[in-house]
C-alpha positions in Angstrom: 141.3 -67.9 54.9 138.6 -68.5 52.4 138.9 -70.0 49.1 138.3 -67.8 45.9 135.3 -69.3 44.3 135.6 -70.4 40.5 134.3 -68.0 38.3 131.3 -70.1 37.2 130.4 -71.1 40.9 126.9 -70.3 42.2 127.2 -68.6 45.8 125.3 -69.4 48.8 125.7 -67.8 52.4 124.9 -69.5 55.5 124.8 -67.3 58.7 127.2 -68.9 61.6 128.7 -67.4 64.5 125.4 -66.6 66.2 125.2 -64.2 68.8 122.8 -63.2 71.8 123.2 -59.7 71.5 125.0 -56.8 69.5 125.8 -55.3 72.7 129.5 -54.9 73.6 130.6 -55.7 70.2 132.3 -53.4 67.5 130.1 -51.8 65.1 129.5 -53.9 62.1 130.7 -56.9 63.9 127.3 -58.6 63.7 124.3 -58.5 61.7 120.6 -59.1 62.6 119.1 -62.2 61.1 115.8 -61.2 59.1 115.0 -58.4 61.4 114.4 -60.9 64.3 116.0 -61.8 67.7 119.4 -63.6 66.4 122.5 -62.0 65.3 125.3 -63.6 63.3 129.0 -62.6 63.3 129.9 -64.5 59.9 128.7 -66.5 57.0 129.8 -69.8 55.6 130.3 -69.2 51.8 129.5 -72.3 49.6 130.2 -72.5 46.0 128.1 -74.8 43.9 129.4 -75.9 40.4 128.3 -79.0 38.3 126.2 -80.1 41.0 129.1 -80.2 43.3 128.9 -78.0 46.3 132.1 -76.9 48.1 132.3 -75.0 51.3 134.7 -72.0 50.7 135.2 -71.0 54.3 133.9 -68.5 56.7 133.6 -64.8 56.3 133.3 -62.4 59.2 130.6 -59.9 59.0 133.2 -57.1 59.3 135.1 -58.4 56.3 132.0 -59.0 54.1 132.5 -55.8 52.1 136.2 -56.7 51.4 135.4 -60.1 50.6 132.5 -59.3 48.1 134.9 -56.5 46.4 137.3 -59.5 45.5 134.4 -61.6 43.6 133.6 -61.2 39.9 130.6 -58.8 39.0 128.0 -61.8 39.0 128.9 -63.1 42.2 129.6 -59.9 43.8 125.9 -58.7 42.7 124.7 -62.2 44.1 126.5 -62.0 47.5 125.2 -58.5 48.0 121.7 -59.6 47.2 122.0 -62.6 49.6 123.3 -60.4 52.4 120.4 -58.0 51.9 117.9 -60.9 52.3 119.7 -62.4 55.0 118.9 -59.2 57.0 115.8 -57.6 55.9 112.9 -57.7 58.2 109.9 -59.7 56.9 106.7 -58.0 56.0 103.8 -58.6 58.5 100.7 -60.4 57.1 97.1 -59.6 57.8 95.0 -62.4 59.4 91.4 -60.8 59.8 91.7 -58.1 62.3 95.1 -59.6 63.5 98.4 -58.7 62.2 101.2 -61.3 62.4 104.6 -60.3 62.6 107.8 -62.1 61.8 110.3 -60.2 64.3 110.1 -63.3 66.9 109.5 -66.9 66.5 105.7 -68.1 66.8 103.9 -71.4 67.0 101.8 -72.7 64.3 99.3 -74.9 65.9 98.3 -78.2 64.0 94.8 -79.2 63.9 94.1 -82.4 61.8 90.4 -83.2 61.1 91.3 -86.4 59.3 90.9 -90.1 60.4 94.6 -91.2 59.5 97.0 -88.4 60.0 100.2 -89.9 61.4 99.9 -88.5 65.1 96.6 -87.3 65.7 94.2 -88.7 63.0 90.7 -89.5 64.1 91.2 -87.3 67.3 88.3 -85.3 66.9 85.8 -87.7 64.9 83.4 -85.8 62.9 82.7 -83.1 65.4 83.5 -79.8 63.9 82.7 -77.9 67.1 85.1 -80.1 69.3 87.8 -79.7 66.5 87.4 -75.8 66.6 87.3 -75.9 70.4 90.7 -77.3 70.2 91.9 -74.8 67.8 90.6 -71.9 70.1 92.5 -73.6 73.1 95.9 -73.6 70.7 95.4 -69.9 70.3 94.7 -69.4 73.9 97.8 -71.4 74.7 99.9 -69.0 72.5 99.6 -70.2 69.0 99.7 -67.3 66.6 97.9 -69.2 63.9 96.1 -72.6 63.8 96.8 -74.9 60.6 93.7 -76.8 59.5 94.1 -80.0 57.5 91.4 -82.3 56.1 93.9 -84.8 54.4 96.5 -86.7 55.7 100.2 -86.3 53.9 102.0 -89.1 55.8 103.8 -91.7 53.7 101.4 -94.0 52.0 98.3 -91.7 52.8 95.3 -92.3 50.5 94.2 -89.3 48.3 91.0 -87.6 49.6 88.3 -86.3 47.2 88.3 -82.4 47.2 84.5 -82.5 48.3 85.4 -84.7 51.3 88.2 -82.7 52.4 86.3 -79.4 52.1 83.3 -81.0 54.2 86.0 -81.7 56.8 87.5 -78.3 57.2 85.0 -75.8 56.4 82.9 -76.0 59.5 85.9 -76.1 61.8 87.4 -72.8 59.8 84.2 -70.9 60.1 84.0 -71.5 63.8 87.8 -70.6 64.4 87.2 -67.4 62.0 84.3 -66.4 63.9 86.2 -66.6 67.2 88.9 -64.0 65.8 91.6 -67.0 65.6 93.9 -66.7 62.8 93.6 -69.7 60.4 95.8 -71.4 57.6 94.4 -74.0 55.4 96.5 -77.2 54.9 95.7 -78.4 51.4 96.8 -79.1 47.9 93.8 -78.4 46.1 92.6 -75.3 44.6 88.9 -76.1 45.2 89.6 -76.8 48.9 91.6 -73.6 49.2 88.8 -71.7 47.7 86.2 -73.2 50.3 88.6 -72.6 53.0 89.2 -68.8 52.1 85.4 -68.2 51.7 85.0 -69.9 55.1 87.5 -67.3 56.7 91.0 -68.9 56.4 93.7 -66.4 56.1 96.6 -68.3 54.8 97.1 -71.2 52.5 99.6 -73.8 53.4 100.4 -76.3 50.5 103.0 -79.2 51.0 103.0 -79.3 47.1 104.0 -75.7 46.7 101.1 -75.0 44.4 102.3 -77.4 42.0 99.8 -80.3 42.6 96.6 -78.4 41.2 96.9 -76.3 38.0 94.6 -73.6 39.5 96.1 -73.2 42.9 98.6 -70.3 41.9 95.6 -68.4 40.3 93.4 -69.1 43.5 96.1 -67.6 45.6 96.9 -64.8 43.5 93.1 -63.8 43.1 92.8 -64.1 47.1 96.0 -61.8 47.5 96.6 -64.1 50.6 99.7 -65.3 52.2 101.1 -68.8 50.9 103.5 -71.2 52.6 105.3 -73.0 49.6 107.0 -76.4 51.0 109.7 -78.3 49.3 109.0 -81.7 48.2 111.1 -83.5 45.5 107.9 -84.8 43.8 105.0 -82.8 44.6 102.7 -85.3 43.3 104.1 -88.2 45.6 104.7 -85.8 48.6 106.3 -87.8 51.5 106.7 -90.9 49.2 109.1 -89.0 47.0 112.5 -89.9 46.1 115.4 -88.8 48.4 118.1 -88.1 45.6 120.3 -85.0 46.2 123.7 -83.9 45.2 123.9 -81.5 48.1 120.5 -81.5 50.0 120.9 -77.9 51.3 121.8 -76.3 48.3 119.2 -78.2 46.2 116.4 -77.5 48.5 117.4 -73.8 48.2 117.5 -73.9 44.4 114.1 -75.6 44.2 112.5 -73.1 46.7 114.2 -70.1 44.9 112.9 -71.3 41.5 109.2 -72.0 42.9 109.1 -68.4 44.5 110.0 -66.9 41.1 107.4 -69.0 39.3 104.8 -68.3 41.8 105.6 -64.5 41.7 105.4 -64.8 37.9 101.8 -66.1 38.5 100.7 -63.3 40.3 101.5 -63.5 43.9 103.2 -61.0 46.0 106.7 -62.1 47.0 106.1 -60.3 50.3 103.1 -62.8 51.1 105.3 -65.9 50.4 106.5 -68.0 53.3 108.9 -71.1 52.8 109.0 -74.5 54.1 112.2 -76.9 53.9 109.6 -79.9 54.0 111.2 -81.9 56.8 110.4 -85.6 56.3 109.2 -85.3 52.6 111.3 -87.3 50.2 114.4 -87.0 52.7 116.4 -89.6 54.6 117.4 -88.9 58.1 120.8 -87.7 57.0 119.2 -85.3 54.6 116.6 -83.8 57.4 119.5 -83.4 59.9 121.5 -81.6 57.4 118.6 -79.3 56.8 118.1 -78.6 60.5 121.7 -77.9 60.9 121.7 -75.6 57.6 118.6 -73.9 58.1 119.8 -70.3 58.4 120.9 -70.5 54.9 117.3 -70.4 53.9 116.9 -66.9 55.0 118.8 -66.0 51.9 115.4 -66.3 49.9 114.2 -63.4 51.6 110.8 -65.1 52.9 109.7 -66.1 56.3 110.4 -69.7 57.3 108.0 -72.2 58.5 109.5 -75.4 60.2 107.3 -78.3 60.5 109.3 -81.2 62.2 106.7 -82.0 65.4 106.6 -85.5 66.2 108.1 -86.7 62.8 109.8 -89.8 61.9 113.3 -88.7 62.4 112.6 -88.2 66.0 111.8 -92.0 66.3 114.9 -92.7 64.3 117.1 -91.1 66.9 115.2 -92.3 70.0 114.8 -95.9 69.9 111.9 -95.7 67.5 109.6 -93.8 70.1 105.9 -93.7 68.5 104.6 -90.4 67.6 102.9 -89.7 71.1 106.1 -89.9 72.8 108.3 -87.4 70.8 107.5 -84.4 72.6 111.3 -84.1 73.7 112.5 -84.4 70.2 109.9 -82.1 69.0 111.1 -79.4 71.2 114.5 -80.0 70.5 114.1 -79.3 66.9 111.8 -76.4 67.5 114.4 -74.6 69.3 117.1 -75.6 66.7 114.8 -73.8 64.3 114.3 -70.8 66.6 118.0 -70.4 67.2 118.4 -70.2 63.4 115.7 -67.6 62.9 112.6 -69.6 61.6 109.5 -67.5 62.4 106.8 -70.2 62.4 107.3 -73.4 64.1 104.5 -75.8 63.2 103.7 -78.0 66.3 101.4 -80.5 67.7 102.2 -79.6 71.4 101.5 -75.8 71.4 101.6 -75.0 75.1 104.9 -77.0 75.7 106.5 -75.3 72.4 105.5 -71.9 73.4 106.7 -72.2 77.0 109.9 -73.5 75.5 110.2 -70.4 73.0 109.3 -67.8 75.8 112.2 -69.2 78.0 114.4 -68.9 74.9 113.0 -65.3 74.4 113.6 -64.2 78.0 117.4 -65.5 77.7 117.5 -62.9 74.7 115.8 -60.3 76.6 118.2 -60.6 79.4 121.2 -60.6 77.0 120.1 -57.4 75.3 119.6 -55.8 78.9 123.3 -56.3 79.5 122.9 -58.0 82.7 
């Protein structure tokens, strides 16, 4: 049974009852999630009113049309839009001569050229050539794109002057781009975005969702490049922001939905927007776990999902305070949890291990589709 939502409730749909394959099931029993390798057989309906979210129950895919017909006009329209966005394939993006598709999960390699990042700060010193060689190796090991960052966003990190940040990343990006490696620039600053894009970066990845710098939206709009918008409750404070939520999953969803609309209004093509739930940014362990468990609901925003949980604090909190360098197992567990919920880019430090795990996961799906 499913409860009838109150007339004023805002609806959310979270895909559940995942299936390896549609084969052997009646027509219309499962739907393909975001054009990817996962299928789902039901949605969990959530109604939110007055800041209070309530699970209404599960609706089998085969009964979706009948259930939607019982809703009022506004709720019915929203439910139909959510189903469309949950299932629609995501548009591929260009990265130089490469085309990056979103019909299967891919690794996004993390390349920090900083002295103070929480896991690998200072690993490359000030040697742009050595850093770029690491990025090329990530691509050779299976990373679809390499994310270059010149400023740490760990809790308590110091602000880096934009000129120094650009000095760190530009020589690395130039070398990576010249090698044919797809590159994203991890920055909050418009001037660094401009310098990185001019050096050959293809994607902007902003932990502040283009809110930290007043010029950021215009820079991305004029460049017509893809952009990752990450949730943070206070973009000015980043990982140090307040962890206050009425219901973390719907709160993050609403924040990202509003941010997508604002960025589109600023001239950015919605088809070039990716979203990131911001694991670890202004969130407690319980919040992070809730987001990981409910990640598939974010497909209702209609954008590819980037998941960045590699080596993060939540892993240490669940494993006897293991330091960052000893969090590979937890990183792989979170990566596969994201993959199982249809996340398209998994942002990781350990590229080879993550790619291997995803290839095995993919092999299991291929065998299921083969029917053997």
